[in-house]
BALUM-431664 format. One record per residue: z, x, y of N, C-alpha, C, O in turn; residue in one letter. Coordinates in steps of 0.2 Angstrom, whole numbers, plus 5000, padded with zeros to 4 digits. Layout:
REM BALUM-431664
ZXYZXYZXYZXYa
...
//
This chain:
REM BALUM-431664
424656474494425056404494424856354497424756354502x
424956304493424756244495425456224501426056234500x
425056184507425356184511426256144512426756164515x
426056084507426756044505427156094500427756094501x
426956134495427156174491427456214495428056234492x
427156234502427556314505428256264509428856294511x
428056184511428756164514429256174507429856194508x
429156154501429656144497429856204495430356194491x
429656264495429756324493430256334501430056384504x
430656314503430956334510431656304510431856284504x
432056304514432856284517432656224515432056194515x
433356204512433356134509433456084514433356024512x
433556094520433456034526432656014527432455964530x
432256064525431556034525431456014520431255954519x
431556054514431356044508431455964505431155934501x
432155924508432255854505431955824509431955764507x
431455834517431255794520430555794517430255734516x
430155854516429655844515429455824506428955814504x
429955824504430155784495430055684498429755634496x
430555674503430455614504429855574507429455524505x
429755614512429155594516428355624514427855604516x
428355674510427655694508427555704501427155754499x
427955664497427855684489428055604487428255554491x
427955604482428155544477428855544473429055504469x
429255604477429955604471430255554471430055504475x
430855564466431155484465431755494469431955554470x
432055424472432555434476433055484475433355514480x
433255484469433955524465433655594467433955644469x
432955614466432855684467433055694473433455734475x
432855644479432755674485433555664487433855694492x
433855624485434855634487435055674485435455714488x
434755694480435155784476434855834480435155884480x
434355834482434255874487434455894494434555944496x
434555824497434855824504435755834502436155844506x
435855834495436555834496436755934498437255954500x
436155964497436356034495436456064503436656124504x
436056014509436056044515436656064517436756124518x
437156024517437956064520438256114517438756134519x
437856134510438256184507437756254506437956294503x
437156254509436556304509436256294516436356254519x
435856354518435456364523435656344528436356344528x
435356314533435256294541435856264540436356274544x
435956204536436356144537437156184536437656174540x
437256244530437856264529438156314535438656324537x
437556354539437556394543437856364549438456394550x
437756314552437656254558438556234557438956254561x
438656214553439456194549439756274550440056284555x
439756304547440156374547440356404555440856424556x
439856394558439956424565440356374569440356394574x
440656314568440956294573441656304573442056304569x
441856324580442456344582443056304580442956244577x
443756334581444256264580444256224584444556164583x
443956234590444156174595443456124594443456064597x
443056134591442656104590441756114592441256074590x
441956164595441256184599440956224596441256254591x
440256244597439956284594439656334602439256324607x
439956394601439956454607439356494607439056504602x
439156534613438956584612439056614618439056574623x
439156674619439356704626438956694632439256684638x
438456684632437956694638437656614637437056604637x
438156564637437856494636438556454637439056464634x
438356404642438956354643438856314637438456294634x
439856314635439956284629439556214629439156204624x
439556174633439256114633438556114630438356064626x
438056164633437356164629437556194623437456154618x
437856254622437656264614437856214610437556194606x
438456184611438756134607438156074605437856064600x
438256034611437455984611436955994607436755954603x
436656064608436156074605435956104599435456094595x
436656134597436756144590436756084585436556084579x
437056034588437255944586436655924585436555884581x
436055944589435355904590435155924582435155894577x
435056004583434956034576435156024570434756024566x
435756004569436155974562435855924563435855894557x
435555874568435355804568434655804563434455764559x
434455864566433755874563433655884555433255854552x
434055934552434255924547434355874542434255884536x
434555824544434555754540435155744535435155714530x
435755794537436255804533436655734534436655704540x
436955714527437355654528437755654530438255694528x
437855604535438655614539439355604536439855624538x
439155564529439755554526440055614521440455604516x
439755674522439755744519440455744522440555724528x
441055774518441755784521441555834526441655824532x
441355884524441155944529440955914535441455934540x
440355884537440055844541440855794546440955794552x
441055764541441555724545442155774547442355744552x
442355824546442855844548442455894554442855934557x
442055894553441655944559441655884565441955904570x
441355824564441455784569442055744571442055704576x
442655754568443255734570443555784574443955774579x
443355864572443855904576443255934583443255994586x
442855884584442355894589442755844595443055854600x
442655804592442855724595443655734599443855704604x
444055774595444855764597444955844600445455864603x
444455874600444455944604444355974611444556024613x
443855924614443455934619443255864624442955824621x
443255864629443155824633442755854640442855904644x
442255804641441855804648442355814654442855784656x
442155864657442555864664442055874671441555914671x
442055844675441655864681441955914684442355894689x
441955994683442056024685441556084693441056124693x
441956074699441356104705440656074706440156104708x
440755994703440155974703439755984698439255964698x
439856024692439356034686440055994680440656004680x
439655974674439955934670439955994665439456034663x
440856004662440756054658441356034651441755994653x
441356054646441756034639442456084640442356144640x
443056044642443756084642444256054634444156024630x
444656094636445156054631445555994630445956004635x
445655944627445955874628446555864632446655804634x
446855914635447255924639447155894647447555854650x
446455924648446155914654445955834655445755814661x
445955794650445655724650445055714651444755764650x
444755664653444055664653443755614647444055594642x
442955624648442555574641442755624635442655684634x
442855584630442755634623441955654623441555634628x
441755684618441255724619440455664617439955664619x
440755614613440255564611440155524616439655494616x
440755504622440755464627440155494633439855454637x
440055574632439555584637439655614644440255614646x
439355624647439555654655438955614660438955544660x
438455634664438155594668437455574668437155514669x
437255644666436255634665436155614661436555624656x
435655564660435355534655434955564651434755534647x
434855624652434355674646435055684641435055684635x
435655704646436055744641436455684639436555694633x
436655624641436855574636436355524632436555464631x
435755554631435355514627435355564620435155554615x
435555624622435755664616436355654612436255664606x
437055634616437555634615437655554611438055534607x
437155524615437255454609436855464603436955434598x
436255504603436055514595436555554591436655534586x
436755614594437255634590437955584587438155584581x
438055554591438655504589438555454585439055444582x
438155424585437655384581437655404575437955384570x
437255464575436955484568437555514566437655494560x
438055544568438655564563439355514564439955534564x
439255454564439655394563440155384569440655364569x
439755404576440155394581439755364588439655384593x
439555304584439055274591439555254597440055224596x
439355264603439755234608439555184611439155204615x
439655124611439255064614439355084624438955074627x
439955104625439955114632439455154636439355144642x
439255214632438755254634438155214631437755234635x
437955194628437155134626437155104633436555104637x
437755064636437755014640437655064646437155044650x
437955104647437555164654436955184655436755194660x
436555184649435955214649435355134650434855124653x
435655094648435155034650435255014655434754984656x
435755014660435955024666435655064670435455054676x
435455104668435055164672434255174671434055224673x
433955134667433355124666433155094673433355044676x
432355134673431955124681431355074680431155064674x
431255054686430754994685430155004682429754964682x
429955064680429255074676429455084670428955104666x
430055084668430155074662430555144657430855134652x
430555184660430855254658431455264661431855224664x
431555344660432355364664432155424667431655454666x
432655444671432555524676433255544676433655504676x
433255594676433955624677433955644686434455654689x
433355634688433555634695433655594699433855604705x
433655524696433655454698434455444703434855464699x
434655434707434155384711433755404715433255374717x
433955484717433355504721432555504720432155514724x
432555504713431755504711431755424708432255414704x
431355374709431155314706430655314701430355264699x
430455384700429855404694430255404688430755434688x
430055394683430255414677430055474674429455484674x
430455514670430255574668430055574659430355534655x
429555614657429555614650430055654647430155644641x
430155674649430855734645431455684644431555664638x
431655664650432255614650432155554646432555534642x
431555524646431455464643431355474635431555424631x
431055524632431055524625431855554623431955534617x
432255584626433055594624433355544624433755534620x
433255494630433455414629433355384624433855354621x
432655384621432355334617432655354611433055314609x
432555424607433055454603433655414602433755394596x
434155414607434955394607434955334605435355314601x
434555294608434355224608434355194602434755154600x
433655234599433655214592434055234587434255194583x
434455294588435055314584435555264584435855254579x
435755234590436155184591436155124587436655094584x
435455104589435255034586435355044578435655014574x
435055094576435055104568435955104566436055084560x
436355134570437155134567437355084568437855064564x
437155014574437354974575437354904572437754864570x
436754894571436254844567435954804572435654834577x
435854744572435354714576435754714584436354694585x
435254744590435554734594434854734601434554784604x
434854654601434254634603434254664611433654654613x
434654694616434554714621434354774622433854794626x
434754824616434354904616433854894613433454934613x
433654844609432954834606432254824611431654834609x
432454794616432054764623431954834627431454844630x
432554864627432554934633432154974628431755004631x
432154994622431855034618430855024620430455064622x
430854954619430154944620429854964627429254984628x
430254944632429954964637430055034641429855054647x
430455074636430355144637429855184632429655244632x
429655144628429055144624428355154627428055204628x
428255064630427955074635427655114641427055114643x
428155134643427955194649427755254646427555304649x
427855264640427555324635426755304634426255334635x
426755244631426055224629425455204635424855224635x
425855184639425455164645425055264648424755264653x
425255314645425155364647424855404642424855464642x
424755354635424455394631424755444627424555474622x
425255464630425955504625425955564631426455594632x
425355584634425255644638424855634645424655694647x
424755594647424455574652424455564660425055544662x
424255574663424455534670424155464669423655464667x
424555414672424255374671423855344677423455294677x
423955364682423455364688422755384688422255354690x
422855474684422155494683421855504676421255534675x
422155494671422055524664422055584661421955604656x
422355614668422355684666423055704663423555674663x
422955754659423555794656424155804662424055824667x
424755774659425055774664425755834664426155834669x
425655864659425855954660425755964653425955924648x
425456034654425056074648425756084643425656094637x
426256084645426856084641426856034636427156044631x
426555984637426655924633426255934627426255894623x
425855984627425455994621425456054619425056084615x
426156084621426356144616426956114611427556104612x
426756114606427056094600427756154598427656204596x
428456134600429056144601429556124596429656074593x
429856194594430656164589430956224590430756284589x
431656204590431856144592431756124600431856164605x
431656064600431256054608431856034613431756014618x
432556054610433056034615432955974620432955924617x
432855974627432755914629431955914633431755884637x
431555954628430955954633430455894628430655884622x
429855874631429455844629429055864627428955914629x
428655844620427955854618427655804613428055784609x
427055804614426555754609426855744600426755694596x
427155794599427355784590428055764592428255714590x
428455784596429055744597429255684598429655654595x
428655654603428355564604428255544597428555504594x
427755564595427455534590427955534583427855484578x
428355584583428855584576429455544579429955544576x
429455504585429955454587429655384584429955354580x
429155374586428655334586428555304577428355244575x
428755344573428655354566429355334565429455284562x
429755354566430455334565430755284568431255264566x
430355254572430555174576430055134572430255084571x
429655154569429355104564429855044559430355064556x
429654994560430254934556429654934549429854904544x
429154944549428854934542428654854544428554824539x
428654824549428254764549427554774549427154804553x
427354734543426554734541426054734546425554764546x
426254664550425954654556425854694563425454684568x
426254754562426454784568426054874565426354914563x
425554874566425254944565425354984572425554964577x
425355054569425455104577424855074581424455034579x
425055084587424855064593424155104596424255164597x
423755094596422955124598423155174602422955234600x
423455154607423555204613423855264610423855324614x
424155264603424055344602423755394601423955454602x
423155364598422555404595422455444597422355494593x
422455464605422055534606422755584606422555644606x
423355564606423855614603423855634596424055684595x
423655594591423755604583423055634583423055664577x
422555644586421955664586422055734589421755784586x
422555744594422655814596423055854590422955904588x
423455814587423955844582423455864575423555904571x
423155814574422455834570422155894570422155934566x
421955914577421555964578421956014580421656054584x
422756034579423156094578423156124573423356184572x
422956074568423056104560422656164558422056154557x
422856234557422556284555421956284551422056244547x
421556324551420956344546420956394545420556404540x
421256444547421156524544421456544538421856504536x
421456594536421556594528422256604528422456604522x
422656624533423156664533423756594534424256594531x
423556564538423856494539423656424539423856374542x
423056434534422656364533423056304531423356314526x
423256234534423556184533424056184536424456134535x
424256224540424756224542424756224551424256224555x
425356224553425456204561425756264564425956304560x
425756294571425956354574426656334577426756274578x
427056374578427656374582427356394590427256454591x
427156324595427056344601427656394606427756444609x
428056344604428656364608429356364605429356324600x
429756384607430656364605431256374609431556414609x
431256324611431856324616432556304612432956264612x
432556394609433156384604433556444609433756494605x
433756454613434256514617434856484618435156514622x
434956424615435656384618435956394609436656394608x
435656404604435956424598436156474597435956524600x
436756464593437356524591436956574585437256614583x
436356554583436056614579435356594578435156544580x
434956644576434256644576434156584572434556564567x
433456554573433256514568432656514564432356474561x
432656584563431856604560431256584560430956564555x
431056584564430256554566430156584572430556574577x
429456624573429156664578428656604582428356554579x
428756624589428056594591427756614590427756674590x
426956564588426156584586426256614580425856654578x
426756594576426756604568426756544566426956494570x
426456524558426656454555427256424557427656454560x
427356374556428056344558428256294553427856244553x
428656284548428856234543429156174546429056124543x
429456174552429756134556429156074559429056014558x
428756124562428056084564427656054560427355994562x
427556084553427056074550427456014546427055964544x
428156014544428355954543428255894545427955844543x
428455904552428355844557427555824558427455774561x
427255854557426455854560426255814554426055754555x
426355844548426055794541426455744541426055694538x
427055714542427455654539427155614546427155554545x
426955634552426855584558425855564556425655504556x
425555614553424755604552424855554544424655504544x
425155574540425255514534425555454536425355404532x
425955444541426155364543425655344546425455294544x
425355384551424855354554424255334549424055284551x
424055344545423555334541423855284536423455244536x
424355284533424555254530424655174533424455124529x
424855174538425155094542424455084546424555044550x
423855104546423255064548423155104554423555084559x
422655154555422555184561422055154565421855184570x
421955094564421555054570422055014575421955004581x
422555004573423154994578422954934581422354914581x
423654914584423454864588423654884597423954934598x
423654844601423954864608424554854609424854874614x
424954824605425554824606426054874602425854874596x
426654904604426954944599427454914593427654954589x
//
């Protein structure tokens, strides 16, 4: 089966994005397919698993972890935030749970305990980047949380959950915050201060070619070259490239930065050529232990999520001009 057809012959969450990003389907057809996400497949499964208190739980995982990372997966489905089922789910979460510092560690508790609402976040920027992203995505952009993240940006342009103990940024934390700030900026409109902060964070990644040490040019962490889904708070080059694709404002004078080239070539080189998986990308790793149900993809096997993201990154890079400029 052709790779794009393979994506179209799958869950509506993947199908509508493949139609939008990889085919010439009309906006009306894309919208009709997207409208199926909260009613069938992965999107419907996520919404059905929410508890009465607004959380997503599993017995072996802290409630904040399973709730946040299930919401990040819901965001990845691209479900329309205006869908009544989504609006109800967000209202339940916002009124039902609070962040509280319990014995030196943050946890979600009932509203009677006080504390921040879910979309106001806790204290670690990697967690708060995710909370900002899902809040802004689902109609709850939180200015105080965005401003906190701006204040926590380090001198090298990125972020680190170990700051101030560490003054050096983390790839992992930086991508989480960048995704949150981009989603917030989209939700509120023009936000020059947010945009400037994002540019500094992007520069941190670009100076390192998205996966290298700035000092030596060596691969900073072998895991950065493992294509994961869901990524949770883990960084990899495909996640970074998909972020830059999303952040592209379409300015004809602003092509993809040339410093992405090695990362793009790496993704191209991971396209499978075997008879069984030709034209597809494998799942190298799955950080799915916090989810309340199995996602249905196996490590080492062809992954529709990785294939969708890889194909749209390559299509974007080629269409926008692969020669690139030196500024993001």
